[in-house]
All heavy atoms as an XYZ file, in Angstrom:
705
protein
N      22.858     11.043      7.647
C      22.076     11.679      8.688
C      20.674     12.019      8.183
O      19.709     11.852      8.910
C      22.827     12.928      9.158
C      22.149     13.646     10.264
S      22.174     12.639     11.748
C      21.514     13.753     12.896
N      20.596     12.475      6.945
C      19.298     12.840      6.373
C      18.411     11.604      6.251
O      17.211     11.657      6.537
C      19.482     13.533      4.999
C      18.139     13.777      4.338
C      20.226     14.842      5.174
N      19.006     10.476      5.839
C      18.211      9.263      5.674
C      17.631      8.792      7.005
O      16.501      8.301      7.064
C      19.047      8.154      5.040
O      20.164      7.852      5.855
N      18.380      8.965      8.082
C      17.871      8.591      9.399
C      16.687      9.471      9.780
O      15.684      8.982     10.307
C      18.996      8.676     10.457
C      20.042      7.598     10.183
C      18.425      8.530     11.864
C      21.256      7.683     11.065
N      16.779     10.743      9.503
C      15.670     11.650      9.802
C      14.438     11.321      8.974
O      13.312     11.365      9.474
C      16.105     13.096      9.584
C      17.143     13.643     10.564
C      17.583     15.041     10.147
C      16.589     13.653     11.971
N      14.644     10.977      7.695
C      13.518     10.608      6.833
C      12.856      9.330      7.347
O      11.626      9.237      7.424
C      13.993     10.449      5.366
C      12.909      9.824      4.509
C      14.409     11.791      4.798
N      13.663      8.341      7.709
C      13.108      7.102      8.244
C      12.388      7.344      9.566
O      11.327      6.760      9.816
C      14.213      6.067      8.427
C      14.760      5.458      7.141
C      15.958      4.571      7.445
C      13.691      4.661      6.439
N      12.932      8.196     10.412
C      12.283      8.510     11.680
C      10.946      9.209     11.442
O       9.940      8.896     12.082
C      13.192      9.382     12.535
N      10.919     10.148     10.507
C       9.671     10.854     10.195
C       8.641      9.900      9.606
O       7.454      9.951      9.942
C       9.947     12.006      9.227
N       9.084      9.010      8.727
C       8.165      8.027      8.145
C       7.605      7.084      9.185
O       6.409      6.767      9.189
N       8.458      6.633     10.099
C       7.998      5.755     11.177
C       6.986      6.466     12.059
O       5.944      5.899     12.410
C       9.203      5.286     12.020
O      10.118      4.607     11.172
C       8.759      4.370     13.141
N       7.278      7.710     12.403
C       6.337      8.482     13.210
C       5.013      8.649     12.480
O       3.944      8.514     13.079
C       6.925      9.845     13.574
C       5.962     10.698     14.343
C       5.753     10.472     15.693
C       5.251     11.711     13.713
C       4.852     11.248     16.410
C       4.346     12.483     14.413
C       4.151     12.247     15.773
N       5.070      8.941     11.178
C       3.843      9.141     10.399
C       2.989      7.871     10.386
O       1.768      7.935     10.539
C       4.187      9.570      8.974
N       3.633      6.715     10.198
C       2.879      5.460     10.210
C       2.259      5.205     11.578
O       1.106      4.780     11.679
C       3.787      4.283      9.842
C       3.841      4.016      8.369
C       5.010      4.206      7.667
C       2.723      3.573      7.695
C       5.070      3.969      6.312
C       2.765      3.325      6.340
C       3.941      3.535      5.638
N       3.010      5.447     12.628
C       2.496      5.194     13.970
C       1.384      6.179     14.332
O       0.453      5.831     15.051
C       3.625      5.260     14.981
C       4.624      4.126     14.744
C       5.509      3.973     15.883
N       4.724      3.435     16.984
C       5.146      2.507     17.800
N       6.321      2.001     17.637
N       4.399      2.082     18.784
N       1.483      7.408     13.852
C       0.465      8.410     14.125
C      -0.793      8.162     13.299
O      -1.908      8.425     13.746
C       1.014      9.811     13.829
C       0.031     10.903     14.077
C      -0.270     11.293     15.367
C      -0.615     11.533     13.020
C      -1.187     12.298     15.607
C      -1.541     12.536     13.248
C      -1.823     12.922     14.543
N      -0.619      7.627     12.092
C      -1.756      7.422     11.193
C      -2.744      6.397     11.735
O      -3.946      6.519     11.509
C      -1.259      6.992      9.817
N      -2.255      5.392     12.459
C      -3.155      4.370     12.989
C      -4.247      4.948     13.873
O      -5.437      4.854     13.556
N      -3.879      5.569     14.982
C      -4.916      6.145     15.843
C      -5.672      7.302     15.181
O      -6.865      7.481     15.413
C      -4.140      6.651     17.064
C      -2.852      5.913     17.059
C      -2.563      5.606     15.629
N      -4.984      8.083     14.359
C      -5.630      9.251     13.751
C      -6.687      8.844     12.724
O      -7.723      9.496     12.599
C      -4.590     10.150     13.093
N      -6.432      7.782     11.986
C      -7.351      7.380     10.918
C      -8.267      6.229     11.310
O      -9.090      5.797     10.497
C      -6.551      6.993      9.673
C      -5.702      8.096      9.046
C      -4.913      7.556      7.875
C      -6.577      9.265      8.630
N      -8.157      5.713     12.517
C      -8.935      4.540     12.923
C     -10.435      4.767     12.794
O     -11.175      3.871     12.410
C      -8.570      4.164     14.362
C      -9.239      2.931     14.856
C      -8.706      1.727     14.128
N      -9.298      0.520     14.683
C      -9.326     -0.614     14.062
N      -8.784     -0.747     12.885
N      -9.880     -1.657     14.611
N     -10.891      5.963     13.107
C     -12.329      6.226     13.036
C     -12.773      6.568     11.617
O     -13.957      6.510     11.320
C     -12.712      7.383     13.972
O     -11.957      8.542     13.625
C     -12.436      7.002     15.420
N     -11.853      6.927     10.726
C     -12.212      7.346      9.370
C     -12.151      6.214      8.352
O     -12.837      6.248      7.353
C     -11.289      8.466      8.902
C     -11.433      9.710      9.726
C     -10.517     10.778      9.218
N     -10.565     11.925     10.108
C      -9.828     12.981      9.961
N      -8.980     13.070      8.960
N      -9.932     13.986     10.798
N     -11.296      5.240      8.598
C     -11.116      4.150      7.648
C     -11.740      2.897      8.237
O     -11.441      2.502      9.362
C      -9.614      3.905      7.362
C      -9.422      2.726      6.441
C      -8.984      5.150      6.793
N     -12.619      2.279      7.461
C     -13.267      1.054      7.902
C     -12.628     -0.124      7.163
O     -12.638     -0.173      5.936
C     -14.787      1.098      7.618
C     -15.447     -0.193      8.042
C     -15.409      2.284      8.326
N     -12.060     -1.036      7.938
C     -11.437     -2.224      7.360
C     -12.418     -3.373      7.529
O     -12.870     -3.639      8.651
C     -10.103     -2.534      8.075
C      -9.471     -3.780      7.515
C      -9.163     -1.357      7.967
N     -12.740     -4.072      6.440
C     -13.674     -5.195      6.556
C     -13.121     -6.293      7.472
O     -11.906     -6.465      7.612
C     -13.791     -5.707      5.119
C     -13.338     -4.581      4.257
C     -12.347     -3.815      5.071
N     -14.041     -7.032      8.101
C     -13.636     -8.098      9.021
C     -12.759     -9.135      8.334
O     -11.807     -9.645      8.913
C     -14.863     -8.793      9.615
C     -15.603     -7.899     10.588
O     -14.965     -6.964     11.116
O     -16.799     -8.139     10.818
N     -13.073     -9.448      7.090
C     -12.291    -10.439      6.350
C     -10.840     -9.979      6.183
O      -9.918    -10.765      6.310
C     -12.922    -10.696      4.986
C     -12.162    -11.677      4.138
C     -13.066    -12.332      3.109
N     -12.350    -13.032      2.076
C     -11.706    -14.170      2.242
N     -11.663    -14.726      3.422
N     -11.101    -14.752      1.237
N     -10.626     -8.707      5.915
C      -9.276     -8.173      5.753
C      -8.535     -8.201      7.093
O      -7.350     -8.533      7.141
C      -9.319     -6.748      5.169
C      -7.944     -6.108      5.163
C      -9.897     -6.772      3.770
N      -9.225     -7.894      8.190
C      -8.588     -7.949      9.504
C      -8.159     -9.376      9.839
O      -7.062     -9.600     10.343
C      -9.527     -7.410     10.573
C      -9.591     -5.905     10.581
C     -10.272     -5.369     11.823
O     -10.213     -6.036     12.885
O     -10.857     -4.292     11.729
N      -8.995    -10.363      9.548
C      -8.629    -11.762      9.787
C      -7.458    -12.166      8.902
O      -6.547    -12.863      9.345
C      -9.820    -12.680      9.515
C     -10.883    -12.615     10.561
C     -12.022    -13.572     10.238
C     -13.131    -13.460     11.243
N     -14.248    -14.356     10.927
N      -7.482    -11.714      7.659
C      -6.397    -12.035      6.733
C      -5.074    -11.425      7.201
O      -4.027    -12.071      7.122
C      -6.747    -11.544      5.325
C      -5.769    -11.879      4.225
C      -5.657    -13.385      4.051
C      -6.202    -11.238      2.920
N      -5.114    -10.208      7.714
C      -3.890     -9.566      8.206
C      -3.362    -10.285      9.443
O      -2.149    -10.439      9.612
C      -4.136     -8.080      8.493
C      -4.312     -7.278      7.221
S      -4.368     -5.478      7.375
C      -5.129     -5.143      8.886
N      -4.249    -10.744     10.302
C      -3.822    -11.517     11.468
C      -3.169    -12.827     11.062
O      -2.119    -13.218     11.588
N      -3.767    -13.503     10.088
C      -3.192    -14.750      9.581
C      -1.860    -14.483      8.894
O      -0.904    -15.254      9.059
C      -4.171    -15.421      8.597
O      -5.411    -15.645      9.279
C      -3.626    -16.731      8.089
N      -1.770    -13.413      8.140
C      -0.524    -13.077      7.447
C       0.598    -12.801      8.440
O       1.747    -13.191      8.211
C      -0.740    -11.864      6.538
N       0.283    -12.165      9.550
C       1.308    -11.898     10.566
C       1.835    -13.203     11.155
O       3.042    -13.367     11.349
C       0.732    -11.012     11.664
N       0.948    -14.160     11.408
C       1.367    -15.452     11.951
C       2.215    -16.202     10.939
O       3.261    -16.771     11.274
C       0.143    -16.287     12.376
C       0.543    -17.702     12.733
C      -0.562    -15.624     13.545
N       1.804    -16.193      9.680
C       2.560    -16.877      8.630
C       3.949    -16.262      8.477
O       4.952    -16.976      8.345
C       1.791    -16.838      7.292
C       2.654    -17.283      6.134
C       0.544    -17.701      7.388
N       4.032    -14.953      8.521
C       5.327    -14.280      8.419
C       6.227    -14.642      9.592
O       7.416    -14.918      9.412
C       5.123    -12.769      8.343
C       6.388    -11.927      8.199
C       7.105    -12.271      6.897
C       6.035    -10.458      8.224
N       5.682    -14.668     10.787
C       6.462    -15.032     11.968
C       6.963    -16.469     11.880
O       8.122    -16.756     12.190
C       5.627    -14.836     13.230
C       6.318    -15.140     14.555
C       7.531    -14.244     14.738
C       5.349    -14.954     15.698
N       6.115    -17.385     11.438
C       6.528    -18.783     11.287
C       7.604    -18.907     10.214
O       8.571    -19.660     10.373
C       5.312    -19.673     10.970
C       5.733    -21.064     10.538
C       4.397    -19.754     12.181
N       7.479    -18.167      9.124
C       8.487    -18.224      8.062
C       9.837    -17.723      8.548
O      10.877    -18.317      8.254
C       8.015    -17.408      6.859
N       9.837    -16.648      9.322
C      11.098    -16.130      9.861
C      11.702    -17.126     10.847
O      12.910    -17.395     10.820
C      10.884    -14.749     10.534
C      12.085    -14.332     11.347
C      10.566    -13.705      9.485
N      10.872    -17.709     11.698
C      11.374    -18.690     12.662
C      11.931    -19.919     11.949
O      12.988    -20.435     12.320
C      10.258    -19.096     13.625
N      11.241    -20.393     10.924
C      11.723    -21.568     10.190
C      13.022    -21.268      9.461
O      13.948    -22.088      9.462
C      10.650    -22.031      9.204
N      13.105    -20.119      8.850
C      14.336    -19.746      8.145
C      15.505    -19.640      9.111
O      16.599    -20.127      8.837
C      14.141    -18.405      7.409
O      13.048    -18.533      6.506
C      15.378    -18.012      6.646
N      15.270    -19.048     10.257
C      16.321    -18.907     11.254
C      16.726    -20.257     11.833
O      17.898    -20.512     12.083
C      15.857    -17.979     12.380
O      15.470    -16.726     11.807
C      16.950    -17.740     13.392
N      15.761    -21.131     12.029
C      16.046    -22.430     12.649
C      16.719    -23.395     11.690
O      17.508    -24.235     12.116
C      14.758    -23.051     13.177
N      16.429    -23.296     10.424
C      16.887    -24.314      9.477
C      18.098    -23.925      8.652
O      18.696    -24.787      8.016
C      15.744    -24.702      8.534
C      14.515    -25.301      9.222
C      13.405    -25.520      8.209
C      14.852    -26.574      9.942
N      18.454    -22.653      8.616
C      19.563    -22.233      7.766
C      20.643    -21.513      8.551
O      20.383    -20.919      9.597
C      19.076    -21.300      6.640
O      18.524    -20.125      7.223
C      18.063    -21.968      5.739
N      21.865    -21.605      8.023
C      23.005    -20.893      8.606
C      24.012    -20.654      7.492
O      24.423    -21.590      6.805
C      23.639    -21.719      9.723
C      24.850    -21.078     10.338
C      25.419    -21.940     11.463
O      24.814    -22.903     11.887
N      26.578    -21.559     11.936
N      24.410    -19.430      7.298
C      25.397    -19.078      6.274
C      25.036    -19.644      4.904
O      25.839    -20.286      4.243
C      26.797    -19.548      6.685
C      27.289    -18.852      7.934
O      26.870    -17.703      8.170
O      28.091    -19.453      8.665
N      23.809    -19.449      4.486
C      23.321    -19.841      3.156
C      23.343    -21.355      2.940
O      23.438    -21.829      1.824
C      24.117    -19.133      2.076
C      24.274    -17.675      2.377
C      24.056    -16.786      1.201
O      24.086    -17.225      0.079
N      23.826    -15.528      1.463
N      23.266    -22.115      4.014
C      23.222    -23.567      3.928
C      22.378    -24.115      5.062
O      21.779    -23.377      5.835
N      22.327    -25.427      5.160
C      21.561    -26.068      6.226
C      22.253    -25.863      7.569
O      23.474    -25.812      7.653
C      21.403    -27.552      5.936
N      21.471    -25.765      8.610
C      22.009    -25.504      9.946
C      22.368    -26.782     10.687
O      22.831    -26.718     11.806
C      20.998    -24.709     10.770
N      22.190    -27.931     10.095
C      22.415    -29.179     10.806
C      21.136    -29.600     11.501
O      20.060    -29.057     11.253
N      21.242    -30.558     12.394
C      20.042    -31.085     13.046
C      19.878    -30.585     14.479
O      18.771    -30.574     15.016
C      20.038    -32.632     12.986
C      18.667    -33.204     13.320
C      21.093    -33.220     13.892
C      17.637    -32.934     12.291
N      20.960    -30.158     15.126
C      20.884    -29.762     16.533
C      19.983    -28.543     16.732
O      19.145    -28.531     17.645
C      22.281    -29.483     17.078
N      20.132    -27.532     15.910
C      19.325    -26.314     16.071
C      17.837    -26.581     15.816
O      17.004    -26.197     16.642
C      19.826    -25.199     15.173
C      19.083    -23.893     15.453
C      19.397    -22.786     14.496
N      20.815    -22.508     14.428
C      21.345    -21.712     13.511
N      20.589    -21.158     12.594
N      22.636    -21.478     13.494
N      17.464    -27.252     14.711
C      16.030    -27.529     14.526
C      15.437    -28.386     15.641
O      14.287    -28.173     16.037
C      15.975    -28.255     13.182
C      17.195    -27.820     12.467
C      18.226    -27.594     13.516
N      16.197    -29.331     16.171
C      15.674    -30.128     17.281
C      15.493    -29.276     18.532
O      14.524    -29.454     19.278
C      16.578    -31.321     17.563
C      16.491    -32.459     16.546
C      17.473    -33.558     16.889
C      15.085    -33.008     16.462
N      16.410    -28.356     18.768
C      16.245    -27.433     19.884
C      15.010    -26.566     19.720
O      14.241    -26.364     20.666
N      14.810    -26.069     18.518
C      13.611    -25.259     18.242
C      12.352    -26.100     18.414
O      11.347    -25.633     18.953
C      13.686    -24.642     16.829
C      12.372    -23.983     16.447
C      14.820    -23.636     16.756
N      12.402    -27.355     17.981
C      11.262    -28.250     18.143
C      10.935    -28.460     19.617
O       9.761    -28.399     20.012
C      11.544    -29.593     17.468
C      10.448    -30.640     17.579
C       9.211    -30.189     16.821
C      10.945    -31.975     17.054
N      11.953    -28.678     20.437
C      11.731    -28.846     21.878
C      11.100    -27.581     22.463
O      10.120    -27.651     23.214
C      13.057    -29.192     22.596
C      12.916    -29.061     24.102
C      13.504    -30.596     22.230
N      11.648    -26.424     22.112
C      11.075    -25.169     22.600
C       9.646    -24.960     22.125
O       8.787    -24.514     22.887
N       9.379    -25.307     20.875
C       8.023    -25.166     20.332
C       7.023    -26.073     21.017
O       5.898    -25.661     21.318
N       7.430    -27.309     21.278
C       6.529    -28.248     21.962
C       6.246    -27.766     23.387
O       5.091    -27.802     23.849
C       7.127    -29.675     21.964
C       6.375    -30.587     22.916
C       7.118    -30.250     20.562
N       7.280    -27.295     24.058
C       7.062    -26.783     25.419
C       6.169    -25.544     25.415
O       5.324    -25.385     26.295
C       8.400    -26.488     26.088
C       9.194    -27.724     26.504
C      10.579    -27.320     27.000
C       8.467    -28.512     27.562
N       6.359    -24.676     24.438
C       5.496    -23.491     24.337
C       4.060    -23.905     24.036
O       3.106    -23.345     24.585
C       6.022    -22.537     23.266
N       3.901    -24.891     23.167
C       2.565    -25.392     22.829
C       1.888    -26.006     24.055
O       0.684    -25.872     24.241
C       2.692    -26.412     21.701
C       1.422    -27.092     21.331
C       0.263    -26.515     20.891
C       1.175    -28.490     21.358
N      -0.679    -27.470     20.644
C      -0.138    -28.702     20.924
C       1.954    -29.589     21.696
C      -0.701    -29.959     20.827
C       1.385    -30.843     21.586
C       0.084    -31.020     21.163
N       2.679    -26.649     24.915
C       2.148    -27.252     26.140
C       2.013    -26.219     27.258
O       1.756    -26.568     28.402
C       3.037    -28.403     26.593
C       3.212    -29.513     25.576
C       1.995    -30.340     25.383
N       1.711    -31.029     26.626
C       0.567    -31.597     26.909
N      -0.395    -31.582     26.033
N       0.375    -32.196     28.049
N       2.231    -24.958     26.920
C       2.067    -23.818     27.828
C       3.067    -23.816     28.982
O       2.752    -23.411     30.108
C       0.635    -23.743     28.353
C      -0.382    -23.558     27.239
C      -1.678    -23.076     27.765
C      -2.774    -22.946     26.755
N      -2.518    -22.702     25.416
N       4.289    -24.254     28.703
C       5.364    -24.143     29.690
C       5.763    -22.671     29.781
O       5.571    -21.907     28.836
C       6.559    -24.994     29.263
N       6.318    -22.259     30.911
C       6.788    -20.868     31.014
C       7.828    -20.568     29.923
O       8.592    -21.444     29.521
C       7.427    -20.809     32.401
C       6.774    -21.908     33.169
C       6.475    -22.982     32.165
N       7.829    -19.332     29.470
C       8.701    -18.927     28.373
C      10.162    -19.232     28.670
O      10.882    -19.762     27.826
C       8.511    -17.427     28.091
C       9.395    -16.900     27.011
C       9.148    -17.214     25.682
C      10.481    -16.102     27.312
C       9.969    -16.733     24.683
C      11.303    -15.617     26.318
C      11.041    -15.936     24.996
N      10.612    -18.900     29.861
C      12.002    -19.121     30.227
C      12.359    -20.610     30.185
O      13.436    -20.991     29.723
C      12.282    -18.540     31.612
C      13.728    -18.593     32.087
C      14.628    -17.831     31.120
C      13.850    -18.029     33.480
N      11.444    -21.449     30.625
C      11.673    -22.899     30.589
C      11.802    -23.376     29.149
O      12.695    -24.163     28.815
C      10.538    -23.645     31.321
C      10.643    -25.152     31.107
C      10.551    -23.315     32.801
N      10.932    -22.894     28.273
C      10.982    -23.304     26.869
C      12.283    -22.864     26.211
O      12.927    -23.641     25.498
C       9.780    -22.731     26.117
N      12.702    -21.643     26.463
C      13.939    -21.124     25.861
C      15.151    -21.873     26.389
O      16.034    -22.287     25.625
C      14.069    -19.608     26.110
C      15.447    -19.108     25.721
C      13.000    -18.855     25.343
N      15.210    -22.068     27.697
C      16.355    -22.778     28.277
C      16.401    -24.240     27.834
O      17.484    -24.777     27.579
C      16.324    -22.671     29.798
C      16.617    -21.287     30.365
C      16.484    -21.290     31.892
C      17.986    -20.803     29.947
N      15.253    -24.883     27.729
C      15.230    -26.275     27.271
C      15.672    -26.365     25.809
O      16.402    -27.294     25.435
C      13.836    -26.867     27.443
N      15.245    -25.422     24.978
C      15.660    -25.414     23.573
C      17.164    -25.206     23.459
O      17.844    -25.922     22.711
C      14.909    -24.316     22.815
N      17.695    -24.261     24.220
C      19.135    -24.004     24.185
C      19.917    -25.191     24.721
O      20.958    -25.578     24.157
C      19.462    -22.745     24.992
N      19.437    -25.796     25.790
C      20.126    -26.950     26.363
C      20.097    -28.136     25.411
O      21.084    -28.875     25.297
C      19.488    -27.323     27.695
N      18.998    -28.324     24.706
C      18.909    -29.419     23.744
C      19.917    -29.225     22.617
O      20.674    -30.145     22.286
C      17.481    -29.510     23.165
O      16.568    -29.738     24.236
C      17.370    -30.614     22.143
N      19.930    -28.038     22.043
C      20.864    -27.779     20.950
C      22.312    -27.867     21.429
O      23.158    -28.485     20.762
C      20.588    -26.410     20.337
N      22.589    -27.301     22.588
C      23.961    -27.344     23.116
C      24.377    -28.763     23.455
O      25.515    -29.168     23.180
C      24.067    -26.459     24.345
N      23.479    -29.524     24.049
C      23.790    -30.910     24.392
C      24.065    -31.762     23.162
O      25.010    -32.568     23.143
N      23.255    -31.581     22.134
C      23.482    -32.332     20.892
C      24.802    -31.946     20.251
O      25.537    -32.803     19.749
C      22.322    -32.118     19.921
C      21.012    -32.814     20.315
C      19.881    -32.348     19.398
C      21.172    -34.313     20.256
N      25.119    -30.667     20.269
C      26.401    -30.245     19.698
C      27.568    -30.749     20.520
O      28.619    -31.090     19.980
C      26.442    -28.722     19.582
C      25.535    -28.238     18.474
C      25.691    -26.785     18.215
N      24.824    -26.404     17.092
C      24.306    -25.211     16.959
N      24.557    -24.265     17.824
N      23.560    -24.947     15.909
N      27.381    -30.813     21.832
C      28.436    -31.359     22.690
C      28.680    -32.842     22.380
O      29.809    -33.320     22.456
C      28.032    -31.194     24.154
C      29.071    -31.540     25.211
C      30.272    -30.607     25.087
C      28.480    -31.428     26.602
N      27.623    -33.539     21.980
C      27.738    -34.947     21.620
C      28.269    -35.145     20.184
O      28.434    -36.270     19.742
C      26.386    -35.651     21.759
C      25.874    -35.773     23.191
C      24.449    -36.317     23.197
C      26.788    -36.653     24.017
N      28.492    -34.045     19.485
C      29.045    -34.132     18.142
C      28.030    -34.085     17.017
O      28.366    -34.240     15.855
N      26.771    -33.877     17.364
C      25.728    -33.777     16.333
C      25.820    -32.387     15.719
O      25.849    -31.392     16.444
C      24.331    -34.010     16.946
C      23.245    -33.839     15.915
C      24.254    -35.372     17.598
N      25.878    -32.282     14.397
C      26.013    -30.946     13.776
C      24.784    -30.077     13.952
O      23.707    -30.524     14.065
C      26.244    -31.252     12.296
C      25.723    -32.612     12.080
C      25.793    -33.320     13.401
């Protein structure tokens, strides 16, 4: 119970520090661009890890192909729901056909 309270207080402190210190701390433009790029790289790494691995091994080909279909549709600016459903349908269809 104590650890939850400590984590809650720490989270609140971090969230409060942003607006409270925004006028006092000046972050250089280069650092802001770097942080934006780092966030994108982290998101891509998490997506790739999730798409390519399962239970400490390879996930097969159906899931990465589904993710690829969803990514291409998102890149082509398809609605989010269409991209997600197409990715799921691709992976499910391939698995139904026996593709791992």
